PLY file of the C-alpha trace (Angstrom):
ply
format ascii 1.0
element vertex 57
property float x
property float y
property float z
element edge 56
property int vertex1
property int vertex2
end_header
-0.02 0.03 0.13
2.87 2.42 0.44
3.33 3.01 -3.30
-0.31 2.36 -3.99
-3.43 4.56 -5.05
-4.35 5.18 -1.51
-0.75 5.96 0.00
-1.88 9.42 1.43
-4.59 7.83 3.42
-2.55 5.70 5.71
-3.97 7.37 8.83
-7.22 6.23 7.68
-6.30 2.70 7.45
-4.14 2.39 10.33
-7.20 2.41 12.44
-8.24 -0.85 10.87
-7.32 -4.56 11.59
-4.64 -5.80 9.41
-7.22 -8.13 7.70
-9.70 -5.41 7.19
-6.84 -3.00 5.91
-5.79 -5.29 3.06
-9.39 -6.29 2.03
-10.52 -2.63 2.23
-7.46 -1.22 0.14
-8.39 -4.01 -2.59
-11.80 -3.13 -2.77
-11.30 0.49 -2.65
-8.90 0.08 -5.55
-11.38 -1.95 -7.55
-14.21 0.57 -6.90
-12.12 3.50 -7.79
-11.02 2.14 -11.13
-14.64 0.83 -12.11
-16.85 3.64 -11.12
-14.64 6.92 -11.49
-15.47 8.20 -8.13
-13.24 10.19 -5.84
-10.57 8.32 -3.88
-12.29 9.38 -0.54
-15.61 7.61 -1.59
-13.99 4.59 -3.08
-11.96 4.35 0.16
-15.07 4.45 2.49
-16.89 2.16 0.27
-14.12 -0.06 0.30
-13.73 -0.15 4.19
-17.52 -0.60 4.58
-17.48 -3.60 2.10
-14.55 -5.09 4.11
-16.18 -4.54 7.48
-19.51 -6.13 6.19
-17.68 -9.28 4.77
-15.53 -9.71 8.06
-18.88 -9.68 10.13
-20.63 -11.67 7.32
-23.52 -9.13 6.92
0 1
1 2
2 3
3 4
4 5
5 6
6 7
7 8
8 9
9 10
10 11
11 12
12 13
13 14
14 15
15 16
16 17
17 18
18 19
19 20
20 21
21 22
22 23
23 24
24 25
25 26
26 27
27 28
28 29
29 30
30 31
31 32
32 33
33 34
34 35
35 36
36 37
37 38
38 39
39 40
40 41
41 42
42 43
43 44
44 45
45 46
46 47
47 48
48 49
49 50
50 51
51 52
52 53
53 54
54 55
55 56
């Protein structure tokens, strides 16, 4: 993630569990590329999707 698309958002990712963080980055990158949204929106959607998957919602 250091050289990734969301490298400027490390503070936001640091509060997450390591497993959630990896999934959130993956989902955020996918969402950003597919939906042409802002990085912030993609980041939030990625985090939510990873959290929901982790909790099996």
